[in-house]
Structures are given as structure tokens and as C-alpha cells.
C-alpha positions as a printed Julia matrix, in Angstrom:
168×3 Matrix{Float64}:
   9.88   15.02  -18.52
   8.83   18.68  -18.81
   5.79   17.69  -20.91
   4.79   15.04  -18.33
   5.08   17.57  -15.5
   3.09   20.15  -17.49
   0.35   17.6   -18.15
   0.07   16.78  -14.45
   0.01   20.49  -13.65
  -2.74   21.15  -16.21
  -4.87   18.43  -14.66
  -4.53   20.02  -11.22
  -2.57   17.13   -9.8
   0.72   18.87   -8.97
   1.44   22.5    -8.27
   2.83   24.4   -11.23
   6.5    25.34  -11.27
   8.26   26.86  -14.26
  11.78   26.02  -13.19
  13.53   23.05  -11.66
  12.9    22.68   -8.0
  15.71   21.22   -5.92
  13.21   20.8    -3.08
  10.84   18.61   -5.14
  10.81   15.95   -2.41
   9.57   18.35    0.26
   7.19   20.14   -2.12
   5.46   17.13   -3.66
   6.09   13.99   -1.6
   4.25   13.33    1.71
   6.75   13.58    4.59
   6.09   10.03    5.81
   6.76    8.66    2.33
   9.94   10.61    1.67
  12.35    7.99    3.17
  10.69    5.23    1.16
  10.83    7.25   -2.06
  14.5     8.09   -1.49
  15.32    4.44   -0.75
  13.53    3.25   -3.93
  15.39    5.87   -5.97
  18.73    4.85   -4.46
  18.02    1.19   -5.14
  17.06    1.9    -8.78
  20.25    3.9    -9.23
  22.37    1.25   -7.51
  20.98   -1.56   -9.64
  20.45    0.54  -12.78
  16.98   -0.88  -12.67
  13.4     0.27  -13.01
  12.09    2.63  -10.38
   8.46    1.88   -9.53
   6.64    3.05   -6.45
   3.17    3.99   -5.26
   3.26    6.89   -2.84
   1.37    9.88   -1.52
   1.79   13.33   -3.05
   0.72   16.81   -2.08
  -1.66   17.93   -4.83
  -2.02   21.39   -6.31
  -5.08   22.13   -4.16
  -3.21   21.13   -1.01
  -4.99   17.83   -0.58
  -3.32   14.45   -0.36
  -3.29   12.24   -3.45
  -1.64    9.01   -4.57
   0.59    8.41   -7.54
   2.24    5.47   -9.2
   5.68    6.66  -10.29
   7.72    4.61  -12.71
  11.0     5.4   -14.47
  13.37    3.4   -16.62
  17.07    4.25  -16.74
  18.51    5.02  -20.16
  22.16    3.82  -20.17
  25.12    5.06  -22.19
  27.53    2.71  -23.99
  29.54    2.24  -20.74
  26.4     1.06  -18.9
  26.11    4.21  -16.8
  22.77    5.98  -16.36
  22.51    8.78  -18.88
  18.97    9.87  -17.99
  15.66    8.52  -16.81
  12.49    8.07  -18.84
   9.51    8.08  -16.56
   5.91    8.81  -15.79
   3.66    9.33  -12.83
   0.0     8.35  -12.86
  -2.59    9.94  -10.63
  -4.2     6.94   -8.96
  -5.96    8.91   -6.24
  -9.51    8.09   -7.32
  -8.82    4.41   -8.05
  -7.24    4.03   -4.57
 -10.25    5.7    -2.94
 -12.59    3.41   -4.86
 -10.53    0.39   -3.73
 -10.65    1.58   -0.11
 -14.44    2.05   -0.32
 -14.75   -1.49   -1.72
 -12.61   -2.96    1.06
 -14.68   -1.09    3.68
 -17.86   -2.34    2.1
 -16.55   -5.93    2.24
 -15.51   -5.44    5.89
 -19.0    -4.2     6.77
 -20.57   -7.18    4.97
 -18.36   -9.58    6.94
 -19.4    -7.9    10.18
 -23.17   -8.29    9.62
 -23.09  -11.93    8.59
 -24.33  -14.44   11.15
 -21.26  -16.58   10.49
 -17.95  -16.44   12.15
 -15.4   -15.38    9.53
 -11.66  -15.37    9.92
  -8.68  -15.09    7.63
  -5.34  -16.83    8.09
  -2.06  -16.13    6.37
   0.16  -18.96    5.1
   1.77  -19.31    8.55
  -1.62  -19.84   10.19
  -1.63  -16.4    11.74
  -5.06  -14.79   12.06
  -5.15  -11.66    9.9
  -8.84  -10.88   10.29
 -11.72  -11.84   12.57
 -15.28  -10.64   12.33
 -17.23  -10.08   15.52
 -18.9   -13.5    15.54
 -15.61  -15.36   15.02
 -14.02  -13.36   17.83
 -16.9   -14.16   20.17
 -16.75  -17.89   19.3
 -12.99  -18.05   19.82
 -13.15  -16.02   23.0
 -15.87  -18.32   24.35
 -13.62  -21.33   23.63
 -10.71  -19.6    25.41
  -8.61  -19.42   22.22
  -8.73  -15.62   21.84
  -9.39  -12.62   24.09
 -12.76  -10.98   23.43
 -11.11   -7.56   22.94
 -10.05   -8.37   19.38
 -13.59   -8.32   17.96
 -13.75   -7.09   14.41
 -10.11   -5.98   14.1
  -7.17   -7.57   12.34
  -5.72   -9.69   15.09
  -2.58  -11.73   15.11
  -2.95  -15.07   16.82
  -0.19  -16.27   19.06
   2.74  -16.97   16.75
   3.7   -20.08   18.68
   0.58  -21.89   17.49
   1.34  -24.73   15.12
  -0.81  -25.32   12.07
  -3.39  -28.05   12.5
  -2.33  -31.57   11.63
  -4.58  -34.28   10.27
  -4.7   -35.8    13.75
  -5.75  -32.55   15.46
  -8.55  -31.7    12.98
 -11.81  -33.54   13.63
 -13.0   -35.75   10.81
 -16.05  -34.47    8.89
């Protein structure tokens, strides 16, 4: 694990430390992610299973980054955890690229002349572009204030049935 940490330090991802740091959670893990990281660690220990989690980290330069952490428990003959073999990948740039792509898609959906909406498997609206929101608001099915934002539809709405959907 020391070589992994050294490699991440050399690449400017994590701040360098020569000795073990009992406060690693506070030093490296974003405060909002700390409970989730601890819960994932506890679950991996409880189940003697793989630990895998994407979370935010405080980088060597003080900026916020993202990492994919993964560790596999190495068990002794009695089935107890002897040690962990793991890695952490700096996925900051790939996440930023993904977020830019999603924003670009959202902007494209906003400029189209069509009304675009997205539904989850329970028929709950998860996205409306501006034109879809205006059309639904005009029909009385949705308040106009939801334009362009992810908007849950009333959860009491039933999915359409063949009798309620007009024939083509």
C-alpha cells in the first residue's frame, strides 16, 4: 500500500505523508463523504467482501478531486481478514468530462423545438425541457415553475393503460 500511496503523492493527487496518519479520513476525504466512506468500509469488513466506492478527496493542491477506491480483503485460514489489497484511481478528469458532456446534452435538449421529458420505470418525470414544461403546464398537468429542471410528477399518477392512450 505504501507504493500505491507514494505513486498518488508523486502525481500530485494526495498530500505527501511519510508516516501513517490516524486522521486519514479528515485529511483526505471530503467531510460530506466521510459517513458514506465509513459505512462502506464497515460493510466490507462485516461481509468480508470487496470495498468499492467513488468519493471526493482533498487533493495535494487543496482542490477537490474524485477517486474510485477499491480493496479486496485477504483472509487467513480461519476466514478472518488478514489485510487489504487495494487501489485508488484518480478519476477527477474523467468525472469532469462526464459532467461537461451531461451539461452539453442538457443544453441541447433545452434548445430543441420539441418537448422532451424523461420518465423512470414508475412513470415519474425525471426531466422536462422548457417546451415540455410549457406544454404540460398549458394542459394543466404540471405547474409552469418546473421548466427545465428535473421535476417529479405527482406520485399518485398511474401509468397509462391501453384504454387511456389515444390510438395512433
